[in-house]
C-alpha positions, -999 to 999 in steps of 0.1 A, spaced: -309 -176 -80 -292 -151 -102 -309 -117 -98 -327 -103 -129 -326 -67 -141 -361 -53 -141 -373 -20 -157 -403 -4 -140 -424 24 -156 -436 54 -135 -453 87 -139 -470 113 -117 -500 98 -99 -489 62 -104 -507 40 -79 -486 41 -47 -490 5 -37 -486 -8 -72 -453 11 -75 -438 6 -41 -448 -30 -33 -434 -47 -64 -404 -24 -63 -395 -35 -28 -406 -71 -32 -385 -77 -63 -354 -61 -46 -361 -82 -14 -355 -114 -34 -324 -103 -52 -336 -85 -84 -323 -51 -95 -351 -27 -103 -347 5 -123 -376 30 -121 -380 54 -150 -404 81 -161 -404 100 -194 -391 136 -191 -377 130 -156 -342 119 -145 -327 97 -118 -332 115 -85 -364 132 -96 -396 121 -80 -431 112 -91 -462 119 -71 -482 88 -62 -519 83 -56 -535 57 -34 -566 40 -48 -589 27 -21 -618 4 -27 -647 11 -2 -677 -2 -20 -684 28 -42 -689 25 -79 -652 32 -85 -621 37 -64 -614 66 -41 -581 84 -48 -560 101 -22 -525 116 -24 -497 91 -18 -459 96 -14 -432 111 -35 -414 82 -52 -378 87 -62 -367 75 -96 -334 57 -97 -327 57 -135 -333 81 -165 -355 68 -192 -337 85 -220 -305 67 -209 -318 32 -204 -318 6 -231 -347 -19 -228 -324 -46 -243 -304 -45 -211 -333 -56 -190 -347 -91 -183 -382 -80 -174 -407 -51 -173 -432 -40 -146 -461 -16 -155 -480 -3 -124 -514 14 -127 -529 45 -113 -535 76 -135 -500 76 -150 -507 51 -178 -534 73 -194 -507 98 -204 -476 76 -204 -492 58 -234 -488 89 -254 -450 87 -251 -435 68 -280 -403 58 -260 -427 41 -235 -445 22 -262 -413 12 -279 -399 -1 -247 -430 -22 -241 -430 -36 -276 -393 -47 -271 -403 -69 -241 -430 -86 -260 -410 -90 -292 -381 -105 -272 -406 -127 -252 -394 -113 -219 -415 -114 -187 -439 -85 -183 -460 -78 -152 -489 -53 -156 -515 -44 -131 -546 -22 -130 -546 7 -155 -512 -3 -168 -532 -22 -194 -539 12 -211 -502 11 -220 -503 -24 -233 -533 -16 -255 -517 15 -269 -485 -4 -277 -506 -29 -296 -493 -60 -277 -525 -73 -260 -539 -91 -291 -541 -129 -285 -534 -127 -248 -557 -137 -220 -553 -109 -195 -569 -87 -169 -568 -51 -156 -589 -28 -135 -624 -41 -143 -635 -8 -159 -609 -15 -186 -625 -48 -197 -637 -32 -230 -603 -15 -236 -586 -49 -233 -611 -66 -256 -610 -38 -282 -572 -42 -283 -577 -79 -291 -571 -94 -256 -593 -121 -240 -606 -108 -207 -601 -128 -175 -617 -119 -142 -587 -130 -121 -549 -128 -119 -536 -145 -150 -503 -156 -165 -504 -161 -203 -469 -170 -216 -446 -143 -201 -474 -118 -194 -487 -116 -158 -517 -93 -152 -537 -83 -121 -567 -61 -115 -554 -39 -87 -532 -39 -56 -554 -63 -36 -541 -89 -62 -505 -83 -51 -498 -116 -34 -509 -138 -63 -497 -113 -90 -462 -110 -76 -460 -147 -69 -469 -155 -105 -444 -129 -118 -417 -143 -96 -425 -178 -110 -422 -164 -146 -389 -148 -137 -376 -181 -125 -371 -168 -90 -365 -195 -64 -369 -185 -28 -358 -208 0 -360 -202 37 -336 -216 63 -344 -221 99 -349 -189 118 -319 -178 139 -324 -162 172 -309 -128 177 -286 -142 205 -270 -168 182 
């Protein structure tokens, strides 16, 4: 497998698991991932939030980690990337107000490149005007946002063309697996080797 170059959007109070898990999983299988945030540079950090689901009417939010960005948004060119990842959390509600974010998202759709979006990341897709005609999902409270933007709501992880969407971090195993499939990632495992060998 040849590793792909993946752009990942971030912002303060991005969902911790939805940022860190795909970031590390994609790197673990050989992809290069650049994380960016408007108005921040490589080496800066974003604060993350952990959304927990405990049976309440909505999620419980607690403070997560500081996540270090490894690229500068104003210096990256979306045409240099093979794929895009949009995590959720509270960041999408204000990131969707940054035209460079929307422009980057539109590029990936216009070029028919793989896009993985989870949870509240759909707010960015809707603002970019790229949801229309896609079957997709998001955090369940965003069902009407997805439908108002022209998307067809699905109550599960779904791949429609090059768009892979999930509802929240509990969907990670299936969401990441489907995204890896869309990326063309082939993973093979050899026989385990004992530490003494």
